[in-house]
DRENKELUM-736039 format. One record per atom (N, C-alpha, C, O): residue number from 1; residue in three letters; atom name; x, y, z. Coordinates in nm, 4 decimals, padded with zeros to 6 digits. Last residue first. Example, Ala and Ser with C-alpha at 12.3 -4.5 7.8 and 13.67 -1.06 7.14 Angstrom:
<recs>
REC_nr_rest_atom_east_north_up
REC_2_SER_N_01.2850_-00.2250_00.7080 $
REC_2_SER_CA_01.3670_-00.1060_00.7140 $
REC_2_SER_C_01.2900_00.0030_00.7870 $
REC_2_SER_O_01.3409_00.1138_00.8039 $
REC_1_ALA_N_01.3190_-00.5690_00.7800 $
REC_1_ALA_CA_01.2300_-00.4500_00.7800 $
REC_1_ALA_C_01.3200_-00.3300_00.7800 $
REC_1_ALA_O_01.4236_-00.3319_00.8465 $
</recs>
This chain:
<recs>
REC_nr_rest_atom_east_north_up
REC_88_SER_N_-00.7068_01.1814_00.4372 $
REC_88_SER_CA_-00.7347_01.1416_00.2986 $
REC_88_SER_C_-00.8834_01.1414_00.2710 $
REC_88_SER_O_-00.9254_01.1105_00.1595 $
REC_87_ARG_N_-00.6711_01.2362_00.7053 $
REC_87_ARG_CA_-00.6641_01.3487_00.6109 $
REC_87_ARG_C_-00.7058_01.3099_00.4704 $
REC_87_ARG_O_-00.7377_01.3979_00.3904 $
REC_86_PRO_N_-00.6627_01.0001_00.8417 $
REC_86_PRO_CA_-00.7857_01.0795_00.8532 $
REC_86_PRO_C_-00.7865_01.1992_00.7582 $
REC_86_PRO_O_-00.8921_01.2575_00.7335 $
REC_85_SER_N_-00.5209_00.7324_00.6488 $
REC_85_SER_CA_-00.5048_00.8581_00.7195 $
REC_85_SER_C_-00.6380_00.9332_00.7284 $
REC_85_SER_O_-00.7172_00.9305_00.6342 $
REC_84_LYS_N_-00.5451_00.5229_00.4808 $
REC_84_LYS_CA_-00.5941_00.5043_00.6177 $
REC_84_LYS_C_-00.5944_00.6331_00.6969 $
REC_84_LYS_O_-00.6602_00.6427_00.8005 $
REC_83_LEU_N_-00.4214_00.6229_00.2535 $
REC_83_LEU_CA_-00.5638_00.5898_00.2455 $
REC_83_LEU_C_-00.6246_00.5669_00.3838 $
REC_83_LEU_O_-00.7443_00.5893_00.4023 $
REC_82_VAL_N_-00.1589_00.6415_00.3449 $
REC_82_VAL_CA_-00.2324_00.7628_00.3105 $
REC_82_VAL_C_-00.3822_00.7358_00.3080 $
REC_82_VAL_O_-00.4609_00.8176_00.3555 $
REC_81_GLU_N_-00.0963_00.3694_00.3727 $
REC_81_GLU_CA_-00.0945_00.4584_00.4888 $
REC_81_GLU_C_-00.1762_00.5847_00.4626 $
REC_81_GLU_O_-00.2530_00.6289_00.5480 $
REC_80_ARG_N_-00.1140_00.2803_00.1051 $
REC_80_ARG_CA_-00.2056_00.2253_00.2069 $
REC_80_ARG_C_-00.2121_00.3152_00.3296 $
REC_80_ARG_O_-00.3199_00.3361_00.3853 $
REC_79_ILE_N_00.0973_00.4294_-00.0022 $
REC_79_ILE_CA_-00.0399_00.4519_-00.0506 $
REC_79_ILE_C_-00.1399_00.3992_00.0509 $
REC_79_ILE_O_-00.2396_00.4653_00.0801 $
REC_78_SER_N_00.3121_00.3160_00.1401 $
REC_78_SER_CA_00.2804_00.4592_00.1526 $
REC_78_SER_C_00.1382_00.4888_00.1079 $
REC_78_SER_O_00.0668_00.5650_00.1731 $
REC_77_VAL_N_00.3102_00.0516_00.0468 $
REC_77_VAL_CA_00.2889_00.0794_00.1891 $
REC_77_VAL_C_00.2465_00.2254_00.2080 $
REC_77_VAL_O_00.1543_00.2538_00.2844 $
REC_76_TRP_N_00.3700_00.0926_-00.2276 $
REC_76_TRP_CA_00.2453_00.0275_-00.1856 $
REC_76_TRP_C_00.2112_00.0630_-00.0408 $
REC_76_TRP_O_00.0979_00.0997_-00.0098 $
REC_75_ILE_N_00.6243_00.2120_-00.1989 $
REC_75_ILE_CA_00.5161_00.2841_-00.2672 $
REC_75_ILE_C_00.3814_00.2264_-00.2238 $
REC_75_ILE_O_00.2900_00.3005_-00.1878 $
REC_74_GLU_N_00.7703_00.0092_-00.0795 $
REC_74_GLU_CA_00.7463_00.1331_-00.0046 $
REC_74_GLU_C_00.6338_00.2150_-00.0672 $
REC_74_GLU_O_00.5569_00.2799_00.0038 $
REC_73_GLU_N_00.7860_-00.1681_-00.2934 $
REC_73_GLU_CA_00.7057_-00.2056_-00.1759 $
REC_73_GLU_C_00.6743_-00.0827_-00.0916 $
REC_73_GLU_O_00.5641_-00.0710_-00.0380 $
REC_72_ALA_N_00.9623_-00.0211_-00.4507 $
REC_72_ALA_CA_00.8284_-00.0507_-00.5021 $
REC_72_ALA_C_00.7359_-00.0892_-00.3872 $
REC_72_ALA_O_00.6201_-00.0474_-00.3840 $
REC_71_GLU_N_01.1879_-00.0293_-00.2868 $
REC_71_GLU_CA_01.1215_00.0993_-00.3110 $
REC_71_GLU_C_00.9807_00.0793_-00.3659 $
REC_71_GLU_O_00.8896_00.1545_-00.3314 $
REC_70_ARG_N_01.2446_-00.3023_-00.3071 $
REC_70_ARG_CA_01.2161_-00.2435_-00.1750 $
REC_70_ARG_C_01.1435_-00.1104_-00.1925 $
REC_70_ARG_O_01.0477_-00.0822_-00.1205 $
REC_69_SER_N_01.3077_-00.3286_-00.5706 $
REC_69_SER_CA_01.1831_-00.3915_-00.5262 $
REC_69_SER_C_01.1446_-00.3387_-00.3883 $
REC_69_SER_O_01.0262_-00.3307_-00.3557 $
REC_68_SER_N_01.4265_-00.0037_-00.6766 $
REC_68_SER_CA_01.4444_-00.1410_-00.6295 $
REC_68_SER_C_01.3089_-00.1986_-00.5920 $
REC_68_SER_O_01.2092_-00.1270_-00.5828 $
REC_67_SER_N_01.5317_00.2047_-00.9438 $
REC_67_SER_CA_01.4378_00.1739_-00.8358 $
REC_67_SER_C_01.4589_00.0279_-00.7988 $
REC_67_SER_O_01.5035_-00.0528_-00.8803 $
REC_66_SER_N_01.6765_00.4611_-01.1410 $
REC_66_SER_CA_01.6878_00.3354_-01.0680 $
REC_66_SER_C_01.5809_00.3250_-00.9602 $
REC_66_SER_O_01.5451_00.4232_-00.8951 $
REC_65_ILE_N_01.5674_00.5654_-01.4424 $
REC_65_ILE_CA_01.5743_00.6091_-01.3030 $
REC_65_ILE_C_01.5717_00.4825_-01.2184 $
REC_65_ILE_O_01.4757_00.4056_-01.2237 $
REC_64_ARG_N_01.5328_00.5248_-01.7135 $
REC_64_ARG_CA_01.6569_00.4810_-01.6490 $
REC_64_ARG_C_01.6778_00.5447_-01.5118 $
REC_64_ARG_O_01.7903_00.5738_-01.4711 $
REC_63_THR_N_01.2956_00.5581_-01.8308 $
REC_63_THR_CA_01.3762_00.6793_-01.8146 $
REC_63_THR_C_01.5086_00.6518_-01.7439 $
REC_63_THR_O_01.5866_00.7434_-01.7177 $
REC_62_ILE_N_01.2000_00.2956_-01.8155 $
REC_62_ILE_CA_01.2227_00.3573_-01.9462 $
REC_62_ILE_C_01.3136_00.4793_-01.9355 $
REC_62_ILE_O_01.3988_00.5012_-02.0216 $
REC_61_ARG_N_01.1721_00.2628_-01.5356 $
REC_61_ARG_CA_01.2623_00.1769_-01.6124 $
REC_61_ARG_C_01.2993_00.2434_-01.7451 $
REC_61_ARG_O_01.4166_00.2469_-01.7826 $
REC_60_LEU_N_00.9797_00.4542_-01.4742 $
REC_60_LEU_CA_01.1122_00.4622_-01.4124 $
REC_60_LEU_C_01.2132_00.3814_-01.4923 $
REC_60_LEU_O_01.3260_00.4256_-01.5141 $
REC_59_GLY_N_00.7665_00.3489_-01.6231 $
REC_59_GLY_CA_00.8199_00.4813_-01.6553 $
REC_59_GLY_C_00.9585_00.5014_-01.5967 $
REC_59_GLY_O_01.0457_00.5591_-01.6617 $
REC_58_GLU_N_00.7275_00.1130_-01.4786 $
REC_58_GLU_CA_00.7712_00.1042_-01.6182 $
REC_58_GLU_C_00.8277_00.2386_-01.6643 $
REC_58_GLU_O_00.9268_00.2417_-01.7374 $
REC_57_LEU_N_00.6350_00.2243_-01.2400 $
REC_57_LEU_CA_00.7604_00.1491_-01.2400 $
REC_57_LEU_C_00.8148_00.1327_-01.3822 $
REC_57_LEU_O_00.9361_00.1381_-01.4028 $
REC_56_MET_N_00.3916_00.3349_-01.3356 $
REC_56_MET_CA_00.4953_00.4211_-01.2797 $
REC_56_MET_C_00.6315_00.3501_-01.2798 $
REC_56_MET_O_00.7323_00.4106_-01.3162 $
REC_55_ARG_N_00.2572_00.1036_-01.4154 $
REC_55_ARG_CA_00.2852_00.2083_-01.5135 $
REC_55_ARG_C_00.3968_00.3005_-01.4630 $
REC_55_ARG_O_00.4856_00.3390_-01.5392 $
REC_54_GLU_N_00.2327_-00.0296_-01.1678 $
REC_54_GLU_CA_00.3086_-00.0911_-01.2774 $
REC_54_GLU_C_00.3477_00.0124_-01.3826 $
REC_54_GLU_O_00.4597_00.0091_-01.4337 $
REC_53_ILE_N_00.0666_00.1532_-01.0326 $
REC_53_ILE_CA_00.2011_00.1258_-00.9830 $
REC_53_ILE_C_00.2873_00.0648_-01.0938 $
REC_53_ILE_O_00.4027_00.1040_-01.1111 $
REC_52_HIS_N_-00.1670_00.1389_-01.1917 $
REC_52_HIS_CA_-00.0996_00.2671_-01.1680 $
REC_52_HIS_C_00.0458_00.2439_-01.1280 $
REC_52_HIS_O_00.1368_00.3066_-01.1822 $
REC_51_GLU_N_-00.2304_-00.1336_-01.1694 $
REC_51_GLU_CA_-00.1930_-00.0792_-01.3001 $
REC_51_GLU_C_-00.1224_00.0555_-01.2863 $
REC_51_GLU_O_-00.0283_00.0838_-01.3605 $
REC_50_ARG_N_-00.2966_-00.1450_-00.8945 $
REC_50_ARG_CA_-00.1850_-00.2245_-00.9464 $
REC_50_ARG_C_-00.1371_-00.1689_-01.0807 $
REC_50_ARG_O_-00.0166_-00.1580_-01.1037 $
REC_49_LEU_N_-00.5285_00.0209_-00.8873 $
REC_49_LEU_CA_-00.4037_00.0609_-00.8221 $
REC_49_LEU_C_-00.2842_-00.0150_-00.8773 $
REC_49_LEU_O_-00.1804_00.0454_-00.9044 $
REC_48_HIS_N_-00.7921_00.0445_-01.0009 $
REC_48_HIS_CA_-00.6787_-00.0117_-01.0755 $
REC_48_HIS_C_-00.5435_00.0310_-01.0174 $
REC_48_HIS_O_-00.4544_00.0726_-01.0916 $
REC_47_PHE_N_-00.8956_00.2964_-00.7901 $
REC_47_PHE_CA_-00.9352_00.2166_-00.9054 $
REC_47_PHE_C_-00.8095_00.1743_-00.9810 $
REC_47_PHE_O_-00.7294_00.2589_-01.0206 $
REC_46_VAL_N_-00.8525_00.2901_-00.4478 $
REC_46_VAL_CA_-00.7961_00.3384_-00.5734 $
REC_46_VAL_C_-00.8363_00.2422_-00.6841 $
REC_46_VAL_O_-00.8143_00.1215_-00.6738 $
REC_45_ILE_N_-01.0568_00.3772_-00.1768 $
REC_45_ILE_CA_-01.0194_00.2727_-00.2727 $
REC_45_ILE_C_-00.9682_00.3384_-00.4001 $
REC_45_ILE_O_-01.0307_00.4298_-00.4539 $
REC_44_GLY_N_-01.1664_00.5671_-00.0081 $
REC_44_GLY_CA_-01.0527_00.4905_00.0389 $
REC_44_GLY_C_-01.0058_00.3800_-00.0539 $
REC_44_GLY_O_-00.9236_00.2973_-00.0146 $
REC_43_ASN_N_-01.3646_00.6855_-00.1670 $
REC_43_ASN_CA_-01.4022_00.6114_-00.0460 $
REC_43_ASN_C_-01.2896_00.5184_-00.0004 $
REC_43_ASN_O_-01.3145_00.4051_00.0409 $
REC_42_TYR_N_-01.1419_00.6881_-00.4221 $
REC_42_TYR_CA_-01.2830_00.7115_-00.3933 $
REC_42_TYR_C_-01.3214_00.6233_-00.2759 $
REC_42_TYR_O_-01.3120_00.5008_-00.2837 $
REC_41_ALA_N_-00.8356_00.8379_-00.5187 $
REC_41_ALA_CA_-00.9075_00.7382_-00.4388 $
REC_41_ALA_C_-01.0516_00.7832_-00.4191 $
REC_41_ALA_O_-01.0790_00.9019_-00.4017 $
REC_40_ARG_N_-00.6131_00.8678_-00.7901 $
REC_40_ARG_CA_-00.7253_00.9228_-00.7149 $
REC_40_ARG_C_-00.7978_00.8095_-00.6419 $
REC_40_ARG_O_-00.8181_00.7009_-00.6962 $
REC_39_ILE_N_-00.2998_00.9435_-00.9074 $
REC_39_ILE_CA_-00.3809_00.8380_-00.8476 $
REC_39_ILE_C_-00.4899_00.9042_-00.7644 $
REC_39_ILE_O_-00.4612_00.9873_-00.6782 $
REC_38_GLY_N_-00.0745_01.0055_-01.1633 $
REC_38_GLY_CA_-00.1869_01.0598_-01.0865 $
REC_38_GLY_C_-00.2757_00.9470_-01.0372 $
REC_38_GLY_O_-00.3217_00.8644_-01.1161 $
REC_37_GLU_N_00.2595_00.9733_-01.1665 $
REC_37_GLU_CA_00.1377_00.8962_-01.1908 $
REC_37_GLU_C_00.0295_00.9539_-01.1017 $
REC_37_GLU_O_00.0408_00.9515_-00.9792 $
REC_36_PHE_N_00.5712_01.0633_-01.3049 $
REC_36_PHE_CA_00.4553_01.0982_-01.2243 $
REC_36_PHE_C_00.3368_01.0114_-01.2646 $
REC_36_PHE_O_00.3174_00.9806_-01.3822 $
REC_35_VAL_N_00.9133_01.0875_-01.2909 $
REC_35_VAL_CA_00.8027_01.0074_-01.3421 $
REC_35_VAL_C_00.6860_01.0326_-01.2486 $
REC_35_VAL_O_00.7005_01.0241_-01.1267 $
REC_34_GLY_N_01.2004_01.2849_-01.3778 $
REC_34_GLY_CA_01.0880_01.2489_-01.2923 $
REC_34_GLY_C_00.9862_01.1645_-01.3659 $
REC_34_GLY_O_00.9752_01.1702_-01.4884 $
REC_33_ASP_N_01.4498_01.5295_-01.4132 $
REC_33_ASP_CA_01.4122_01.3885_-01.4203 $
REC_33_ASP_C_01.2929_01.3635_-01.3302 $
REC_33_ASP_O_01.2861_01.4156_-01.2188 $
REC_32_GLY_N_01.5550_01.7845_-01.4197 $
REC_32_GLY_CA_01.4132_01.7678_-01.4501 $
REC_32_GLY_C_01.3695_01.6232_-01.4654 $
REC_32_GLY_O_01.2646_01.5958_-01.5235 $
REC_31_TYR_N_01.8089_01.8320_-01.3339 $
REC_31_TYR_CA_01.7901_01.7927_-01.4734 $
REC_31_TYR_C_01.6442_01.7704_-01.5121 $
REC_31_TYR_O_01.6151_01.7401_-01.6279 $
REC_30_LEU_N_01.7967_01.9228_-01.0662 $
REC_30_LEU_CA_01.8973_01.9757_-01.1583 $
REC_30_LEU_C_01.8641_01.9505_-01.3049 $
REC_30_LEU_O_01.8877_02.0361_-01.3902 $
REC_29_LEU_N_01.5841_01.7711_-00.9577 $
REC_29_LEU_CA_01.5799_01.9176_-00.9569 $
REC_29_LEU_C_01.6757_01.9755_-01.0608 $
REC_29_LEU_O_01.6394_02.0669_-01.1349 $
REC_28_GLY_N_01.6758_01.5102_-00.9944 $
REC_28_GLY_CA_01.5470_01.5509_-01.0497 $
REC_28_GLY_C_01.5321_01.7014_-01.0567 $
REC_28_GLY_O_01.4736_01.7539_-01.1515 $
REC_27_HIS_N_01.9128_01.5142_-00.8456 $
REC_27_HIS_CA_01.9182_01.4984_-00.9913 $
REC_27_HIS_C_01.7873_01.5412_-01.0580 $
REC_27_HIS_O_01.7885_01.6013_-01.1654 $
REC_26_ASP_N_01.9889_01.7453_-00.5964 $
REC_26_ASP_CA_01.8977_01.6389_-00.6369 $
REC_26_ASP_C_01.8912_01.6330_-00.7899 $
REC_26_ASP_O_01.8671_01.7343_-00.8556 $
REC_25_TYR_N_02.1303_01.9538_-00.4984 $
REC_25_TYR_CA_02.2017_01.8625_-00.5873 $
REC_25_TYR_C_02.1151_01.7449_-00.6325 $
REC_25_TYR_O_02.1641_01.6545_-00.7001 $
REC_24_VAL_N_01.9767_02.0764_-00.3176 $
REC_24_VAL_CA_01.9962_02.1503_-00.4430 $
REC_24_VAL_C_02.0724_02.0645_-00.5443 $
REC_24_VAL_O_02.0784_02.0985_-00.6625 $
REC_23_SER_N_01.7603_01.8401_-00.1575 $
REC_23_SER_CA_01.8937_01.8934_-00.1822 $
REC_23_SER_C_01.8982_01.9705_-00.3143 $
REC_23_SER_O_01.8312_01.9336_-00.4107 $
REC_22_ILE_N_01.4425_01.9416_-00.0270 $
REC_22_ILE_CA_01.5251_01.8500_-00.1052 $
REC_22_ILE_C_01.6580_01.9186_-00.1320 $
REC_22_ILE_O_01.6668_02.0414_-00.1295 $
REC_21_LYS_N_01.2087_01.9676_00.2437 $
REC_21_LYS_CA_01.3255_02.0171_00.1698 $
REC_21_LYS_C_01.3870_01.9044_00.0884 $
REC_21_LYS_O_01.3845_01.7879_00.1283 $
REC_20_ALA_N_00.9305_02.0841_00.4262 $
REC_20_ALA_CA_00.9876_01.9825_00.3378 $
REC_20_ALA_C_01.1003_02.0427_00.2551 $
REC_20_ALA_O_01.0890_02.1539_00.2034 $
REC_19_SER_N_00.7940_02.2660_00.5740 $
REC_19_SER_CA_00.9288_02.2327_00.6203 $
REC_19_SER_C_00.9962_02.1277_00.5330 $
REC_19_SER_O_01.1081_02.0860_00.5627 $
REC_18_GLY_N_00.5453_02.2979_00.4512 $
REC_18_GLY_CA_00.6296_02.4150_00.4740 $
REC_18_GLY_C_00.7707_02.3844_00.5195 $
REC_18_GLY_O_00.8593_02.4687_00.5051 $
REC_17_LYS_N_00.4268_02.0393_00.4588 $
REC_17_LYS_CA_00.4677_02.0998_00.3326 $
REC_17_LYS_C_00.5664_02.2146_00.3524 $
REC_17_LYS_O_00.6624_02.2264_00.2762 $
REC_16_PRO_N_00.5463_01.8198_00.7087 $
REC_16_PRO_CA_00.4596_01.9327_00.6732 $
REC_16_PRO_C_00.5147_02.0008_00.5480 $
REC_16_PRO_O_00.6358_02.0175_00.5340 $
REC_15_GLN_N_00.6218_01.4863_00.5959 $
REC_15_GLN_CA_00.6649_01.6131_00.6545 $
REC_15_GLN_C_00.5624_01.7203_00.6212 $
REC_15_GLN_O_00.4978_01.7133_00.5167 $
REC_14_TYR_N_00.6877_01.1445_00.6097 $
REC_14_TYR_CA_00.5860_01.2478_00.5909 $
REC_14_TYR_C_00.6319_01.3726_00.6639 $
REC_14_TYR_O_00.6754_01.3663_00.7789 $
REC_13_GLU_N_00.9579_00.9693_00.4521 $
REC_13_GLU_CA_00.8988_01.0357_00.5688 $
REC_13_GLU_C_00.7903_01.1337_00.5261 $
REC_13_GLU_O_00.7994_01.1972_00.4211 $
REC_12_GLY_N_01.0928_00.8678_00.2308 $
REC_12_GLY_CA_01.0397_00.7748_00.3297 $
REC_12_GLY_C_00.9777_00.8371_00.4530 $
REC_12_GLY_O_00.9476_00.7665_00.5492 $
REC_11_ASP_N_01.1634_01.0985_00.0784 $
REC_11_ASP_CA_01.2639_01.0062_00.1317 $
REC_11_ASP_C_01.2124_00.9211_00.2473 $
REC_11_ASP_O_01.2801_00.9048_00.3488 $
REC_10_ILE_N_00.8659_01.2588_00.1436 $
REC_10_ILE_CA_00.9983_01.2734_00.0855 $
REC_10_ILE_C_01.0940_01.1783_00.1560 $
REC_10_ILE_O_01.1038_01.1781_00.2787 $
REC_9_TYR_N_00.5450_01.3551_00.1148 $
REC_9_TYR_CA_00.6235_01.2344_00.1412 $
REC_9_TYR_C_00.7559_01.2474_00.0686 $
REC_9_TYR_O_00.7593_01.2472_-00.0544 $
REC_8_VAL_N_00.3667_01.6123_00.2884 $
REC_8_VAL_CA_00.4305_01.5605_00.1679 $
REC_8_VAL_C_00.5188_01.4432_00.2081 $
REC_8_VAL_O_00.5621_01.4338_00.3230 $
REC_7_LEU_N_00.0590_01.7415_00.4189 $
REC_7_LEU_CA_00.1824_01.6642_00.4361 $
REC_7_LEU_C_00.2344_01.6234_00.2985 $
REC_7_LEU_O_00.1573_01.6026_00.2049 $
REC_6_PRO_N_-00.0857_02.0701_00.4647 $
REC_6_PRO_CA_-00.0745_01.9411_00.3957 $
REC_6_PRO_C_00.0595_01.8742_00.4241 $
REC_6_PRO_O_00.1598_01.9408_00.4497 $
REC_5_GLU_N_-00.1817_02.2061_00.7758 $
REC_5_GLU_CA_-00.0875_02.2112_00.6646 $
REC_5_GLU_C_-00.0801_02.0743_00.5981 $
REC_5_GLU_O_-00.0694_01.9728_00.6669 $
REC_4_LYS_N_-00.5054_02.2987_00.8640 $
REC_4_LYS_CA_-00.4015_02.1973_00.8743 $
REC_4_LYS_C_-00.3131_02.2052_00.7506 $
REC_4_LYS_O_-00.3610_02.2102_00.6373 $
REC_3_GLY_N_-00.6985_02.4875_00.8036 $
REC_3_GLY_CA_-00.6111_02.5113_00.9167 $
REC_3_GLY_C_-00.5000_02.4094_00.9331 $
REC_3_GLY_O_-00.4076_02.4329_01.0109 $
REC_2_ALA_N_-00.9147_02.2509_00.6617 $
REC_2_ALA_CA_-00.8909_02.3922_00.6912 $
REC_2_ALA_C_-00.8046_02.4058_00.8153 $
REC_2_ALA_O_-00.8321_02.3450_00.9187 $
REC_1_MET_N_-00.9921_02.0063_00.6014 $
REC_1_MET_CA_-00.8502_02.0235_00.6140 $
REC_1_MET_C_-00.8171_02.1694_00.6436 $
REC_1_MET_O_-00.6996_02.2054_00.6496 $
</recs>
C-alpha cells in the first residue's frame, strides 16, 4: 500500500482519507456517540462475521442510535466490497 492513500467509508461512499469530511454538526462528533466493532480478515475471510455485525447492531440499539435494516444490509455489502478490494 506504499504510496496509496487509504480509503475511508463515509455516508455510503469510499473517499481518500485526506479528502474525507464530516459535518461539524454531526451528533457523533458533538457528543461522542458511537459504536465500534473491530473486524479482522484472514485471507479474505472474517471469523464470525455474523456475530460481529449482530454485536454492532445490538450496540446501536442499546445506545439508541437509530439504524435501519437497509443500513444493516449496507454494512454487509460494504464489508464484502472491502474484502474483494485489491487493497484489503
